[in-house]
C-alpha positions, 0 to 999 in steps of 0.5 A: 366448653362450658360458658365462662362465669359472669364476672362480679361487677367491681362495686359488688365485689367491693361491697362483698369485701366490706361485708366480710370485714364488718361481720365481726364488729356487727356481731360483737357490738350488736345492731344498736351498739355498732355505730356506722363509725364503728363499722366504717372503722372495721372496714378500714374506710372513712365514714363518708365513703362507707355511706356510699356503699351502705346508707344505713345499718338496715341496708347492711343487714339486707346486703348480708342476707343477699350475700349469704343467700347467694352462697346458699343458692350455689350450694343447692345448685351443687346438691341438685346435680348430685347423684344422691341429692338427699344424702348431699343435702344432709351432708350440707346441713350438717356442715352448717353445724361445724365450728367454722360455720357456727361462728356467725351465730352471734351475728344471726342472733343480732339480725333476728332480734333486729328483724323483730324491731325493724320491718325492713330487716324482718322482710329481708329475713322473711324473703331469705327464708322463703327462698331457702324453703323453695330451694328445699322444695325443689330437692324434695320434689325430685326425691319424691317425684312430685311437682315442685308446687305440690312439694312446696306445699306438702313439705313446707313444715319440714323445710321450715323445721330444718331452717329453724334447727340450723338457726337455733343451733347457731344462736345457741352456740353463740350463747353457750358454746358448742353443743354437747355430744348428746344434744348434737346427736338429738339434732342429727336424729331429728334431721334424719327423721325429717329427711327420711319422712320426705324420702319415703313419701314418694308419689304413687305411679 
């Protein structure tokens, strides 16, 4: 019998609930436009109680990065156990272009802009991207039969490009609405090209 998952501590679970309730307010009003009062109101809390969980807007963004990263790590855990990891990876990437997934585009556009002005937010975003690159490298290492460290160095550009495509599509959708079929086809073609390039670069022997 597999071990039972560790329960999420009550405080952490409550923090996740608060983050879910304030995402829309953050996205709609922007990093600078959304006051702590606005965010507390969106969470249905008093400002004083809200500060107990998040003492600053930077702390909120850092927590959002951590929360989203934990979900991404769960996705990669499933990809690694798949019979066809690269095909599963492709499917998960394309799922991020669904209408539901792209709803966070405005939020991440705001976070990206804030990261330029706020070093602590920039560091949280950088760490998140570095972790995703490492997760992608693990999949690439398995597909090419290369050591993980070699795969991380060898395919860093491909991993960064995949991340850029997902972020760019989310941001563009927030600005202009869903991509046209022509644009969507071009993005899929680029993704397929990257994944094919990696898959065909197997180690000799």
